[in-house]
N, C-alpha and C positions, 0 to 999 in steps of 0.2 A: 632648636630642634627642627629637623627637616622630615617631611613626609614622603619625599620622592618626587615623582613627576606627574603631570596631568596625563590623562589617557582618554580612551574612548568611553571609559566608565568612571573616571575620577576627574573632578574639577575643583579648582581653588578660587576663593573669593576673599579679598582682604577684609571687608567689613560688611555690616548690614545695609550700607547704602547700595550694595550690589545684590540685594535680595532678589529683585526681578531677574537680573542677569543669571543669578545662580539657579533659580527655579526654571528658567529657560533651558539652562544646561542640563538640569535634571530631566525635563521632559524629552530633550533631544537624545539623551543617553538611553532612556527607557524605550524610546521609539526605535533606536538602533539595536540595542542589546538586551532589552527587556529588564534592565536594572542599571542603577547608577548611584553615585554618592557625590555630594557637594560639600566641601569643607569651607566654613566661614571663619575668618580669623587666620587665614593662611595665604601668603602672597603667591604670585604666579610661579615662583621658583620652588615652592614647597616648604618655605620657611614659615614657622608658626610665629605670626606677629601678635596674636592674641586679640581678644575683645572682651567687653563687659557682658557677662552672661547672667541673666536673671529670668524670673518667671514671665514677665511681659515679653521678653525676646522669643521664648517658645511659643507664646500665644500669637505673636506677630507672624511667625513662620507658618504656623498651622492655618491661620486665617488667610494668608496669601495663597496657600495651597488650595484651600476649599473654594476660595473666590475665583481663582484664575485657571486652575487645571481641570480639564475635562477630557475623557470621562474621569470620575472621581478616583484619585490616587491616594492610597494610604502611605504616609511617610513615617519614618522612624527618626526622631530628633534626639540626638545624644550630645551631652556635654563631655568634653575631654580636657585633661590638664597635661601640658607638656612637662618634660623633665625639669625645666627651669621655672615652672609654676604659672605658665600662661594658659588661659582658658581659650578653647575654641570649640566649635560646634560642627557636627556632621549631620547632614540630612540625606537619608537613604530611602530608596523606593525600588519596588519591583512591580511590574505590571505587564499584562498580556492583551489588554484591550486596545491595542494600537489602532490608529494614531492618537496620541495625547496632544492636546493643544494647551498653550499658555496665552491667556488673554485673547483667545480666538485665532491665534496663529500657530502653525505647525513647524517644528524644527527637528533636524536630524543631526546627530553627532558625526562629525567627519574629522577623525583624528582628535585634535584638541579644540576644534572649532564647532560652533553651533550654526549650521546652515539652514536657511529657510527652505522648507520642503516644497518641491515642485508638485503640481497636480499629479504627475505620473508616480512620484514617490509616495504621495498620499494614497493613491490607489493600491500600490504594492503593499503599503503598510496595512491597509484594510484586508487584503487577501492573506497577509501573513499573520493575522490575529490568531492567537492560540486559545483553545479551550472555550472561552465565552462565545465566540462566533457561532460555533455549532450549538452551544447551549441556548443561545438567545435567538436563534432562528426558529420561528414557529413551524411545526410540521404542516405538510400540505393537507393532512387529514388528522382529525382528533379521535377517530374511531379506530383505535389500535389495540391489538392484543400481542402477547409476548410469550407464547407457549414454547416456540423453538429456542428463543433466547434463555428462557427459564430453564429448559432442559439442559442447555449447555452449562449454565451456572451450577445446577445440581450435580452434574457430572464432574465438576471441579470442587465439590465440597461446599458450595455456597447454598444459602437458604433464602431464595428470593421470596418476596411478598408481593401481593397484588394490591398495593395501596399507594396513594399519591406521595405519602411521606417517604416510602422506600424509593419510588421512582425519582424523587427529587434528590435523595442522597446519592444515587448512582449517576446522576447527571442527565436524566431524561426529561426534565421539565425546565421551562423558561422561568424567569423571575415572577411572571404573572401566573404561573401554575399550569401553563398549557404544555402539551407534548411538543418537544423540540425536534430538530433535525436528527439528532442522535436516535431518538425514539422511533422516528419514521424509518430510518435505515435498519433498525433492529426489530421492527415489527414483523409479525407473521406474513402480512401482505403489504406490499408497497409497489411502486412503479419502477423500481431500480432494476435494470436489466444487465446482469453480468453475463457477458457473451464470449464464447470462444469461436473465432472466425478462422476458417482454413482456406488456404489458397493453393492452387497448382503452381509449382515453380517457385521462384525466389522473389517475385514482385507481386503487387496487388492487381495485376492485369487479369489474371485468370482466377475468378472466384470459385470456391468449391462448396462450402456450406457454413452455416452458422448454427451453433448449439447454444440455447438459452438456458441459463441456470438461475435467472433472477426472479423477482417478484416475491421474495421471501426474506427472512432475516439475513442481513448482510454476512454475518459470521458463518452461518450455515452454508450460504451460497459460495463464499470464499473457499471453504473447505471442500465443497463438492467439486468446484472447478479444479483445484489442485489435485485432489484424489483421482479424478478422471484423467487429467492430462499426464500425471506422473506414470500412469499405466502404460504410456507409450515408450517408456524407457526400455532400452535393449542393451545387450552386452555382446561385444565380439569376444571370441575365445581364442587364446593363443597358447598352444601347448609346446612351444619350442623349449628345448633342453629339459623336457619332462616336467615342466612347471605349468600348471593350469592357471592362466592369468586372463583377465578380461578388461575391456575398456567400455565404460558406460556411454550411451549416446549423449547424455547430458547430466550435469550435476543436479540431482533432485533437491538438495538443500539450497542451492543458488536459486533454482526456480521457485521454491517455496518462499524464501526471503523476499525475492523481487516481487512476487505476486501479492503476498500479504502486505508488504510495504506500500505497493501501488494502491491497494484498497484502503489502507488506513490513512495514508497521507494525501489522498486525492482531494482536490478542491470540490467538495460535494455541493457547495452552494451554486455551482454552475449548472447542476443537474445532469452533468455528463459523467457516466461511470467509467472506470478503467476497462481496458480490453486486453485479451490475450489472443495474439495472432500466431498461427502456425504456418510456416513456409516449409519448403522442401529441405532447407538447410539450417533452420533456426526457429526459436520462439522469439516473439517481440511482445513486450508488455508495455502498454501505453497508459499513462494517467495524466490528468490535468493538474497543472501546478508548476512550481519552480523551486529553486533553493530558497528556504525561508529567509526573509529580509533580516539582515543582521548576522547571518551565518556565512562566514567566508567560505569560498568554494573549496579551499584546501581542507578546512575543517569538515565540510560535508563529505568529501571523499575519504577523509581520515576516520570517519565513523562517529563524529560528534552528533548527538541526538538532540533535535529541536522539533518535536512533533508539531505538525501543522494543526491537527485536530486532536488536541491533548486529551479531552474527555473521552472521545472514542478510542484513542490509543490506550488510555489507561484501562478501559473496560476490556479491550482485546488482550492486554498484558495479563490481566487477572485470569484470563481464560486460556493462556498458553499460546497465543498466536504469535507473539514476538518475545521469545524467552530470553534473548540476549540483546539488550538495548544497544543500538548503534552498530549492530553486526552486519546488517544487510548489504550496504554499499561496499564496504571493504571485502566482504566474502565474495561478491560477484567480481569486483575489479581484480582481486588477487588471483582468482581462477581464470578469468577471461580477458583481463586488461581493462584499463580505464576508458578506452574508447567505446566500450560496450554500454556505457551510460551516457545518453545524449539529452541535453537540456536545451530546448529550442522552442520559441514561439508559444510559451505558456504550456508546454507539454514535456513530460519526462518519459523517455523511451529506454527500456533496458533490454538488451539483446542477449539471449542464451544460445550460442551456436552449437550445432550438432558435431559430434566427433567423427561421424562417418555417415554414409547415406542410410537413412532409415529404411527398414524393411517395407513399410507401406509405400514408400516412393519407388523402391525397386519392384514391388508387386505391380504398381500402377504402370510403370514403364514396360514390364514384361507383358502385362495384359494388352497394352496398346499395340505391341508387336505380334504377340503370339496368341492372345485370347486370355480368358480368365485363368489365373494361376490355381493349381490344385495340389493337394498334398499327395504323397505316395499312396496312402490308403484310398483317397478319393479317386486317384487314377486307376487303381485296381478295380474299383466298382464300375467306373465308367467303361473301362476296357471290356469288362465282362458283359455289361449291358449293351455294348455295341453289337454283340453277336447273339446274345440271348435276351431278346426284347420282351419275352413273356415270362421271364424268371420271377419266382417268388422270393420274398426276403430270405426265407430259409435256404433257397438255392444259392443266393448271393453269398450268404454266410458260409455255406459248406465249401464253395468253390474258391473263395478268396482267403479263407482261414480267419476271417474276422468274426467275432462273436455277434450275436443277433442285435444286441443293444447298440454296438458300434455301427453296424450296418444302418440301423434306423437313424442314428444321429448323423451319419454321413449323407444319407439320402436327403434329410432335411437341409443340410448345408448346401448340397449340390442344387437343390431346387431354389434355394435363396439366391444362389449365384447365377441362376438362369441357365445352368448347364444340363439340367435334367427335368423332365416332366413325364407324367404318365397319363395316358388317355384310356377311354373305355370305362367299363364298370369295375368295381372292386374285384369281382370274380374273374374278369377277363381283361385286366389292364395290360397296356402295352407301354413299355419304356421307350422314350425318345431322347437320345443324347443330342445336345445342341451341336450345330455345325461349327460353332466357334471353338469347340474342343478339338485340339489337333494333337494327334499322336506322333511321336518321333518316328 
């Protein structure tokens, strides 16, 4: 009987004299792919040669695992019988607290070989840890509350409790019972600053402004950033051939997936949050991290999901922040091309290009050349006040055809734009139109 060929997650060992080599292969596979299986009693070609299986053999395997593999790895030891009556044993394991060592040494599976891990590889394995890394990192503060997070849970039909047992169940406590990094990120108050940075032009040379949405529950801040930025979406309208059609400035779903993924897969242990940058021709979303160790690049672009922060990711999934697992990268690359996702120097940058020049860019360019842009209604009011500087609001309404509430609203806007001010007393005020307002 043959079992096939060895691979990155399968290894064959002829007998129990190769127990150490077999368990080295097991740790190497788990370090590479988070799971693996070693068969004892099977030769290198996959042929079942068989071995003597008894209770002491199982004890021997489990003792070697407990003694030599760190962090602790739970293995599944199973006896099998081939079609021709030969016994053999499989030892399987799955783990996410990489890197795992055997007898103090670290190995990584490379095809069918078990290579000694370099210091750089060990560092990458530590950064690629899933789930427990976030859980076992103690929060910077233990004085935490979760009103915002609790409200989100209630809105999704959950019934959160305010006790340590519940916090532990949802992954907010370390093994020692302290609040962990997940808890800190989801607390009502923290030092995490989610920021939207705007620039003039298409480079970082001309800074415009920063808007801060942080210092609160990460999930709440994530949503606030997305909701605010998606309001910038615009559509062009084309009525050719009698059909009303439009093109959106950007794909809102791509923006949402890219932004939420950046926040959920960010390497939060660095203390550096993701950023959303706005240029004249695109959004850029930057986060700290890289492709998870053990995940081939083709699988990453193909949509295979291997969450870096699994406990945080699972909480977000339960609250609807990532409804379709593995959807984000393919959604963006199918829409905008693979080169819009760049992985370089420990950062991941996703670019969402604009389909046309945004109105805010056109307004800024118009203002630079002609002065502050105004709407037709604002222009009517300004034109009237150029000649009737002592007009009352009722006069403006009567002579422009605008109702009184609209006039009041327009006056407020024109003042905020610096195009209009009034001097004197309320009874004898005089309107002054800014010299930056130019009539055709």
